DSSP file (Angstrom, degrees, kcal/mol; ACC not computed):
  #  RESIDUE AA STRUCTURE BP1 BP2  ACC     N-H-->O    O-->H-N    N-H-->O    O-->H-N    TCO  KAPPA ALPHA  PHI   PSI    X-CA   Y-CA   Z-CA
    1    1 A M              0   0    0      0, 0.0     2,-0.4     0, 0.0     0, 0.0   0.000 360.0 360.0 360.0 134.6   15.5   96.5   27.9
    2    2 A K        -     0   0    0      0, 0.0     2,-0.2     0, 0.0     0, 0.0  -0.872 360.0-125.7-106.5 132.1   14.8   93.2   26.1
    3    3 A A        -     0   0    0     -2,-0.4     2,-0.4     2,-0.0     0, 0.0  -0.609  21.9-146.6 -76.6 143.8   17.2   91.9   23.4
    4    4 A V        -     0   0    0     -2,-0.2     2,-0.8     2,-0.0    -1,-0.0  -0.948   5.8-137.6-114.4 131.3   15.4   91.2   20.2
    5    5 A K        -     0   0    0     -2,-0.4     2,-0.3     0, 0.0    -2,-0.0  -0.790  23.5-144.5 -91.4 116.4   16.7   88.3   18.0
    6    6 A L        -     0   0    0     -2,-0.8     3,-0.0     1,-0.0    -2,-0.0  -0.627   4.3-135.6 -85.2 139.3   16.7   89.5   14.4
    7    7 A R        -     0   0    0     -2,-0.3    40,-0.2     1,-0.1    41,-0.0  -0.674  31.2-100.8 -88.7 144.8   15.9   87.2   11.5
    8    8 A P        -     0   0    0      0, 0.0    40,-2.9     0, 0.0     2,-0.4  -0.308  34.3-130.9 -60.2 151.1   18.0   87.2    8.4
    9    9 A F  E     -a   48   0A   0     38,-0.2    40,-0.2    40,-0.1    -3,-0.0  -0.858  20.5-168.3-103.1 136.2   16.5   89.3    5.4
   10   10 A I  E     -a   49   0A   0     38,-2.3    40,-2.5    -2,-0.4     2,-0.2  -1.000  18.9-132.4-123.7 125.5   16.5   87.5    2.0
   11   11 A P  E     -a   50   0A   0      0, 0.0    40,-0.2     0, 0.0    98,-0.2  -0.576   8.0-148.8 -79.4 140.2   15.7   89.6   -1.1
   12   12 A S        -     0   0    0     38,-2.7     3,-0.4    -2,-0.2    41,-0.2   0.760  26.9-146.2 -80.6 -21.5   13.2   88.0   -3.3
   13   13 A G        -     0   0    0     39,-2.5    -1,-0.2    37,-0.3    39,-0.1  -0.474  54.1 -32.9  84.5-161.1   14.4   89.3   -6.7
   14   14 A E  S    S+     0   0    0      1,-0.2     2,-0.7    94,-0.2    -1,-0.2   0.822 133.4  49.5 -60.0 -35.2   12.1   90.2   -9.5
   15   15 A D     >  +     0   0    0     -3,-0.4     4,-1.7     1,-0.2    -1,-0.2  -0.913  58.9 178.4-121.3  96.9    9.5   87.6   -8.9
   16   16 A Y  H  > S+     0   0    0     -2,-0.7     4,-2.4     2,-0.2    -1,-0.2   0.894  85.8  49.9 -64.9 -46.0    8.3   87.6   -5.1
   17   17 A N  H  > S+     0   0    0      1,-0.2     4,-2.3     2,-0.2    -1,-0.2   0.858 109.0  50.9 -69.8 -31.1    5.8   84.8   -5.7
   18   18 A L  H  > S+     0   0    0      2,-0.2     4,-2.6     1,-0.2    -1,-0.2   0.913 109.7  52.6 -66.1 -42.6    8.4   82.6   -7.5
   19   19 A A  H  X S+     0   0    0     -4,-1.7     4,-2.2     1,-0.2     5,-0.2   0.953 109.3  48.9 -56.1 -49.5   10.7   83.1   -4.5
   20   20 A Q  H  X S+     0   0    0     -4,-2.4     4,-1.9     1,-0.2    -1,-0.2   0.915 110.7  49.3 -63.2 -41.6    8.0   82.0   -2.1
   21   21 A R  H  X S+     0   0    0     -4,-2.3     4,-2.5     1,-0.2    -1,-0.2   0.897 110.2  52.7 -57.2 -39.8    7.3   78.8   -4.2
   22   22 A F  H  X S+     0   0    0     -4,-2.6     4,-1.7     1,-0.2    -2,-0.2   0.891 108.1  48.4 -69.6 -32.1   10.9   78.0   -4.3
   23   23 A F  H  X>S+     0   0    0     -4,-2.2     5,-2.5     2,-0.2     4,-1.0   0.871 111.6  51.0 -76.1 -33.2   11.4   78.2   -0.5
   24   24 A E  H  <5S+     0   0    0     -4,-1.9     3,-0.4    -5,-0.2    -2,-0.2   0.891 109.2  51.2 -64.3 -38.5    8.4   76.0    0.0
   25   25 A A  H  <5S+     0   0    0     -4,-2.5    -2,-0.2     1,-0.2    -1,-0.2   0.845 103.7  57.3 -67.7 -29.4    9.7   73.6   -2.4
   26   26 A L  H  <5S-     0   0    0     -4,-1.7    -1,-0.2    -5,-0.1    -2,-0.2   0.782 128.3 -99.0 -64.9 -26.3   13.0   73.5   -0.5
   27   27 A G  T  <5S+     0   0    0     -4,-1.0    -3,-0.2    -3,-0.4     2,-0.2   0.521  74.6 142.5 118.9   9.4   11.0   72.5    2.5
   28   28 A F      < -     0   0    0     -5,-2.5     2,-0.5    -6,-0.1    -1,-0.3  -0.544  47.4-131.1 -76.9 146.5   10.6   75.9    4.5
   29   29 A E  E     -B   41   0A   0     12,-3.3    12,-2.1    -2,-0.2     2,-0.7  -0.901  14.9-131.4-100.9 127.8    7.3   76.4    6.1
   30   30 A K  E     +B   40   0A   0     -2,-0.5    10,-0.2    10,-0.2     3,-0.1  -0.741  28.6 175.6 -81.2 117.4    5.7   79.8    5.4
   31   31 A L  E     +     0   0A   0      8,-2.9     2,-0.3    -2,-0.7    -1,-0.2   0.732  65.0   4.7 -94.2 -28.3    4.7   81.1    8.8
   32   32 A Y  E     +B   39   0A   0      7,-1.2     7,-1.7     2,-0.0    -1,-0.3  -0.985  57.2 180.0-152.3 150.7    3.4   84.6    7.6
   33   33 A S  E     +B   38   0A   0     -2,-0.3     2,-0.3     5,-0.2     5,-0.2  -0.837  19.3 137.4-162.5 127.2    2.9   86.5    4.3
   34   34 A D  E >   -B   37   0A   0      3,-2.2     3,-0.8    -2,-0.3    -2,-0.0  -0.855  66.1  -9.1-169.8 135.6    1.6   89.9    3.7
   35   35 A S  T 3  S-     0   0    0     -2,-0.3    16,-0.1     1,-0.3     3,-0.1   0.882 129.3 -41.8  43.6  53.8    2.3   93.0    1.6
   36   36 A G  T 3  S+     0   0    0      1,-0.1    15,-2.7    14,-0.1     2,-0.3   0.742 118.1 103.0  68.5  28.5    5.6   91.6    0.2
   37   37 A L  E <   +BC  34  50A   0     -3,-0.8    -3,-2.2    13,-0.2     2,-0.3  -0.970  41.4 172.6-137.8 123.7    6.9   90.2    3.3
   38   38 A S  E     -BC  33  49A   0     11,-2.4    11,-3.0    -2,-0.3     2,-0.5  -0.932  21.2-144.0-125.8 152.3    7.0   86.5    4.3
   39   39 A I  E     -BC  32  48A   0     -7,-1.7    -8,-2.9    -2,-0.3    -7,-1.2  -0.984  18.2-171.0-113.4 129.4    8.5   84.6    7.1
   40   40 A F  E     -BC  30  47A   0      7,-2.4     7,-1.7    -2,-0.5     2,-0.3  -0.851   2.2-173.0-119.7 148.2    9.9   81.2    6.5
   41   41 A R  E     +BC  29  46A   0    -12,-2.1   -12,-3.3    -2,-0.3     2,-0.3  -0.999  14.9 178.8-142.7 146.1   11.1   78.6    9.1
   42   42 A M  E >  S- C   0  45A   0      3,-2.4     3,-1.8    -2,-0.3     2,-0.4  -0.878  74.0 -47.5-137.5 102.1   12.9   75.3    8.8
   43   43 A G  T 3  S-     0   0    0     -2,-0.3     0, 0.0     1,-0.2     0, 0.0  -0.548 125.1 -19.4  66.3-124.2   13.6   73.8   12.3
   44   44 A E  T 3  S+     0   0    0     -2,-0.4     2,-0.5    -3,-0.1    -1,-0.2   0.539 118.5  97.4 -88.3 -10.7   15.1   76.5   14.3
   45   45 A Q  E <   + C   0  42A   0     -3,-1.8    -3,-2.4    21,-0.1     2,-0.3  -0.751  47.9 171.0 -93.6 126.7   16.1   78.6   11.4
   46   46 A E  E     + C   0  41A   0     -2,-0.5     2,-0.3    -5,-0.2    -5,-0.2  -0.901   6.6 178.5-130.0 149.6   13.9   81.5   10.3
   47   47 A F  E     - C   0  40A   0     -7,-1.7    -7,-2.4    -2,-0.3     2,-0.4  -0.982  29.0-120.1-150.9 162.6   14.2   84.3    7.8
   48   48 A F  E     -aC   9  39A   0    -40,-2.9   -38,-2.3    -2,-0.3     2,-0.6  -0.806  22.1-155.4 -99.4 130.3   12.2   87.2    6.4
   49   49 A L  E     -aC  10  38A   0    -11,-3.0   -11,-2.4    -2,-0.4     2,-0.4  -0.953  17.7-168.0 -99.1 118.2   11.7   87.1    2.5
   50   50 A Q  E     -aC  11  37A   0    -40,-2.5   -38,-2.7    -2,-0.6     2,-1.8  -0.895  30.8-116.1-115.6 142.5   11.1   90.6    1.3
   51   51 A N        +     0   0    0    -15,-2.7     2,-0.4    -2,-0.4   -37,-0.1  -0.580  67.6 137.7 -77.7  92.0    9.8   91.7   -2.1
   52   52 A F        -     0   0    0     -2,-1.8   -39,-2.5   -39,-0.1     2,-0.5  -0.997  35.1-169.4-142.3 130.2   13.0   93.4   -3.0
   53   53 A H        +     0   0    0     -2,-0.4     2,-0.2   -41,-0.2    -2,-0.0  -0.968  26.5 139.2-130.2 124.4   15.0   93.5   -6.2
   54   54 A N    >>  -     0   0    0     -2,-0.5     4,-2.8     1,-0.1     3,-0.7  -0.626  32.3-159.0-156.9  90.2   18.5   94.9   -6.6
   55   55 A K  H 3> S+     0   0    0      1,-0.3     4,-2.3     2,-0.2     5,-0.2   0.860  91.3  47.7 -51.0 -49.8   20.6   92.7   -8.9
   56   56 A E  H 3> S+     0   0    0      1,-0.2     4,-0.6     2,-0.2    -1,-0.3   0.897 114.3  45.8 -62.5 -40.1   24.0   94.0   -7.6
   57   57 A F  H X4 S+     0   0    0     -3,-0.7     3,-1.2     1,-0.2    -2,-0.2   0.958 113.9  49.3 -65.6 -50.4   23.0   93.7   -3.9
   58   58 A Q  H >< S+     0   0    0     -4,-2.8     3,-1.0     1,-0.3    54,-0.4   0.830 108.0  53.4 -61.2 -32.0   21.5   90.1   -4.4
   59   59 A E  H 3< S+     0   0    0     -4,-2.3    -1,-0.3    -5,-0.3    -2,-0.2   0.626 113.5  44.0 -83.2 -10.6   24.6   88.9   -6.3
   60   60 A N  T << S+     0   0    0     -3,-1.2     2,-0.4    -4,-0.6    -1,-0.3   0.251  93.8  99.3-108.5  14.4   26.7   90.0   -3.4
   61   61 A F    <   -     0   0    0     -3,-1.0    51,-1.5    49,-0.2     2,-0.3  -0.794  53.2-167.4-107.2 139.2   24.5   88.7   -0.7
   62   62 A M  E     -d  112   0B   0     -2,-0.4     2,-0.4    49,-0.2    51,-0.2  -0.975   5.3-167.2-131.6 138.1   25.3   85.3    1.0
   63   63 A V  E     -d  113   0B   0     49,-2.6    51,-2.9    -2,-0.3     2,-0.5  -0.986   8.8-151.1-124.8 143.1   23.2   83.0    3.3
   64   64 A E  E     -d  114   0B   0     -2,-0.4     2,-0.5    49,-0.2    51,-0.2  -0.966   9.6-171.7-111.8 120.9   24.3   80.2    5.4
   65   65 A L  E     -d  115   0B   0     49,-2.1    51,-2.0    -2,-0.5     2,-0.5  -0.937   9.3-155.2-110.3 120.7   22.0   77.4    6.1
   66   66 A V  E     -d  116   0B   0     -2,-0.5     2,-0.3    49,-0.2    51,-0.2  -0.808  16.3-178.7-103.6 132.3   23.1   74.8    8.6
   67   67 A V  E     -d  117   0B   0     49,-3.1    51,-2.6    -2,-0.5     3,-0.2  -0.864  33.2-128.9-127.5 158.4   21.5   71.2    8.4
   68   68 A E  S    S+     0   0    0     -2,-0.3     2,-0.4     1,-0.3    -1,-0.1   0.846  99.1  29.7 -73.1 -37.6   21.9   68.1   10.4
   69   69 A D     >  -     0   0    0      1,-0.1     4,-2.3    47,-0.1    -1,-0.3  -0.891  59.3-177.9-131.5  97.2   22.5   65.8    7.4
   70   70 A L  H  > S+     0   0    0     -2,-0.4     4,-2.6    -3,-0.2     5,-0.2   0.896  87.9  53.0 -66.4 -37.8   24.2   67.2    4.3
   71   71 A D  H  > S+     0   0    0      2,-0.2     4,-2.3     1,-0.2    -1,-0.2   0.885 109.8  49.3 -61.5 -39.0   24.0   64.1    2.4
   72   72 A G  H  > S+     0   0    0      2,-0.2     4,-2.3     1,-0.2    -2,-0.2   0.878 109.7  52.0 -64.1 -44.3   20.2   63.8    3.1
   73   73 A W  H  X S+     0   0    0     -4,-2.3     4,-2.6     2,-0.2    -2,-0.2   0.916 108.5  51.3 -58.3 -45.6   19.8   67.4    2.0
   74   74 A W  H  X S+     0   0    0     -4,-2.6     4,-2.0     1,-0.2    -2,-0.2   0.911 110.4  48.4 -58.5 -44.8   21.7   66.6   -1.3
   75   75 A T  H  X S+     0   0    0     -4,-2.3     4,-2.6     1,-0.2    -1,-0.2   0.928 110.8  51.7 -61.4 -43.8   19.4   63.7   -1.9
   76   76 A H  H  X S+     0   0    0     -4,-2.3     4,-2.1     1,-0.2    -2,-0.2   0.889 108.5  50.5 -62.2 -42.2   16.3   65.9   -1.2
   77   77 A L  H  <>S+     0   0    0     -4,-2.6     5,-1.0     2,-0.2     6,-0.2   0.870 112.9  44.8 -63.4 -36.5   17.5   68.5   -3.6
   78   78 A Q  H ><5S+     0   0    0     -4,-2.0     3,-0.7    -5,-0.2    -2,-0.2   0.874 111.6  55.8 -70.4 -36.5   18.0   65.9   -6.4
   79   79 A T  H 3<5S+     0   0    0     -4,-2.6    -2,-0.2     1,-0.2    -3,-0.2   0.918 111.1  42.7 -65.2 -41.9   14.5   64.2   -5.5
   80   80 A I  T 3<5S-     0   0    0     -4,-2.1    -1,-0.2    -5,-0.2    -2,-0.2   0.429  99.1-141.8 -93.2   8.7   12.5   67.5   -5.9
   81   81 A A  T X>5 +     0   0    0     -3,-0.7     3,-1.3    -4,-0.2     4,-0.6   0.830  31.2 172.5  46.1  52.8   14.5   68.4   -9.2
   82   82 A L  H >>< +     0   0    0     -5,-1.0     4,-2.4     1,-0.3     3,-1.6   0.886  69.9  61.4 -61.7 -36.5   14.7   72.2   -8.4
   83   83 A E  H 34 S+     0   0    0      1,-0.3    -1,-0.3    -6,-0.2     5,-0.2   0.702 103.1  49.5 -67.3 -17.4   16.9   72.9  -11.2
   84   84 A E  H <4 S+     0   0    0     -3,-1.3    -1,-0.3     1,-0.1    -2,-0.2   0.624 120.0  36.1 -94.8  -9.7   14.4   71.8  -13.7
   85   85 A K  H << S+     0   0    0     -3,-1.6    -2,-0.2    -4,-0.6    -3,-0.1   0.609 119.3  39.4-110.4 -13.9   11.6   73.9  -12.2
   86   86 A Y  S  < S-     0   0    0     -4,-2.4     2,-1.9    -5,-0.1    -1,-0.1  -0.919  85.4-107.9-136.8 154.2   13.4   77.1  -11.0
   87   87 A P  S    S+     0   0    0      0, 0.0     2,-0.3     0, 0.0    -4,-0.1  -0.616  75.4 129.6 -86.3  79.3   16.2   79.3  -12.6
   88   88 A I        -     0   0    0     -2,-1.9     2,-0.4    -5,-0.2    19,-0.2  -0.803  54.0-138.6-126.2 170.4   18.8   78.1  -10.1
   89   89 A K  E     -E  106   0B   0     17,-1.5    17,-2.7    -2,-0.3     2,-0.4  -0.999  17.6-173.0-127.8 131.3   22.2   76.8   -9.9
   90   90 A V  E     -E  105   0B   0     -2,-0.4     2,-0.5    15,-0.2    15,-0.2  -0.981   7.6-160.3-127.3 137.9   23.1   73.9   -7.5
   91   91 A K  E     -E  104   0B   0     13,-2.9    13,-0.9    -2,-0.4     3,-0.1  -0.976  28.6-116.2-114.1 126.4   26.7   72.7   -7.0
   92   92 A E  E     -     0   0B   0     -2,-0.5    12,-0.2     1,-0.2    10,-0.1  -0.110  56.5 -56.4 -60.7 162.7   27.0   69.1   -5.5
   93   93 A P  E     -     0   0B   0      0, 0.0     2,-0.4     0, 0.0    10,-0.2   0.013  58.1-159.5 -41.5 136.3   28.6   68.7   -2.1
   94   94 A T  E     -E  102   0B   0      8,-2.8     8,-1.9    -3,-0.1     2,-0.7  -0.966   8.2-151.5-121.1 134.1   32.1   70.1   -1.9
   95   95 A I  E     -E  101   0B   0     -2,-0.4     6,-0.2     6,-0.2     5,-0.1  -0.924  17.5-149.6-107.4 118.9   34.7   69.2    0.6
   96   96 A Y    >   -     0   0    0      4,-3.0     3,-2.8    -2,-0.7    -2,-0.0  -0.468  26.6-106.8 -80.1 149.6   37.2   71.9    1.3
   97   97 A P  T 3  S+     0   0    0      0, 0.0    -1,-0.1     0, 0.0    -2,-0.0   0.740 119.0  58.4 -48.7 -28.1   40.8   71.4    2.3
   98   98 A W  T 3  S-     0   0    0      2,-0.1    -2,-0.0     1,-0.0    -3,-0.0   0.297 123.6-100.8 -90.7  11.0   40.1   72.4    5.8
   99   99 A G  S <  S+     0   0    0     -3,-2.8     2,-0.2     1,-0.3    -1,-0.0   0.217  76.5 134.3  99.6 -13.7   37.4   69.7    6.3
  100  100 A K        -     0   0    0     -5,-0.1    -4,-3.0    16,-0.0     2,-0.4  -0.494  37.5-158.7 -76.6 136.9   34.2   71.7    5.8
  101  101 A R  E     +E   95   0B   0     -6,-0.2    16,-0.8    -2,-0.2     2,-0.3  -0.943  21.8 154.0-111.5 134.5   31.5   70.2    3.5
  102  102 A E  E     -EF  94 116B   0     -8,-1.9    -8,-2.8    -2,-0.4     2,-0.4  -0.995  38.3-130.3-155.7 161.2   28.8   72.3    1.9
  103  103 A I  E     - F   0 115B   0     12,-2.8    12,-3.0    -2,-0.3     2,-0.5  -0.924  23.9-148.3-104.7 136.7   26.4   72.6   -1.0
  104  104 A N  E     +EF  91 114B   0    -13,-0.9   -13,-2.9    -2,-0.4     2,-0.3  -0.935  20.7 175.0-109.4 127.2   26.4   75.8   -2.9
  105  105 A L  E     -EF  90 113B   0      8,-1.9     8,-3.5    -2,-0.5     2,-0.6  -0.996  21.9-153.1-136.3 137.3   23.1   76.9   -4.3
  106  106 A I  E     -EF  89 112B   0    -17,-2.7   -17,-1.5    -2,-0.3     6,-0.2  -0.944  26.3-145.8-111.0 115.9   22.2   80.2   -6.1
  107  107 A D    >   -     0   0    0      4,-2.6     3,-2.2    -2,-0.6   -88,-0.1  -0.130  32.3 -83.9 -82.4 177.0   18.6   80.8   -5.7
  108  108 A P  T 3  S+     0   0    0      0, 0.0   -94,-0.2     0, 0.0    -1,-0.1   0.741 128.3  51.4 -53.2 -26.7   16.1   82.5   -8.2
  109  109 A A  T 3  S-     0   0    0    -98,-0.2     3,-0.1   -96,-0.1   -96,-0.1   0.521 121.6-103.4 -86.5  -8.0   17.1   86.0   -7.0
  110  110 A G  S <  S+     0   0    0     -3,-2.2     2,-0.4     1,-0.3   -49,-0.2   0.523  72.2 145.5  96.2   9.1   20.8   85.4   -7.4
  111  111 A V        -     0   0    0   -100,-0.2    -4,-2.6   -51,-0.1     2,-0.4  -0.690  47.1-131.0 -83.1 132.9   21.5   85.0   -3.7
  112  112 A C  E     -dF  62 106B   0    -51,-1.5   -49,-2.6    -2,-0.4     2,-0.4  -0.683  19.8-161.8 -82.4 123.0   24.2   82.5   -2.9
  113  113 A W  E     -dF  63 105B   0     -8,-3.5    -8,-1.9    -2,-0.4     2,-0.6  -0.912   5.7-159.5-106.9 131.4   23.2   79.8   -0.2
  114  114 A H  E     -dF  64 104B   0    -51,-2.9   -49,-2.1    -2,-0.4     2,-0.7  -0.963  11.2-165.5-106.1 109.1   26.1   77.9    1.6
  115  115 A I  E     +dF  65 103B   0    -12,-3.0   -12,-2.8    -2,-0.6     2,-0.3  -0.868  18.5 167.3-101.5 114.3   24.4   74.8    3.0
  116  116 A S  E     -dF  66 102B   0    -51,-2.0   -49,-3.1    -2,-0.7     2,-0.3  -0.785  34.4 -98.9-124.5 164.1   26.7   73.1    5.6
  117  117 A E  E     -d   67   0B   0    -16,-0.8     2,-1.2    -2,-0.3   -49,-0.2  -0.590  28.2-120.4 -83.1 139.9   26.5   70.5    8.3
  118  118 A N              0   0    0    -51,-2.6    -1,-0.1    -2,-0.3   -48,-0.0  -0.674 360.0 360.0 -78.3 106.6   26.0   71.1   12.0
  119  119 A K              0   0    0     -2,-1.2    -1,-0.2     0, 0.0   -51,-0.0   0.377 360.0 360.0-131.2 360.0   29.1   69.5   13.4
């Protein structure tokens, strides 16, 4: 028997096409797209984007993205001005009392992303 590595699933919300454009704007590469399912990758991190809308589920769903350079990611987010183009919320880097730094982003579907450094 072979182990299968499952990719995280991300719900698209009401507008699947908007969600795809949003993730491409973030810098994810779209590897595949067909019939309401897309696969996106950035470096070693991949996820399925599925054409799925359930507001309660999405608002209680959380994703963690680990990046090499959090300050560089923050600069990238400011440069591409996502808040002006998409219905999202981005909170600048936060340093928690236990030392973890992260950016919190709520995507167009209402899913909360925690973007942290690989340390």
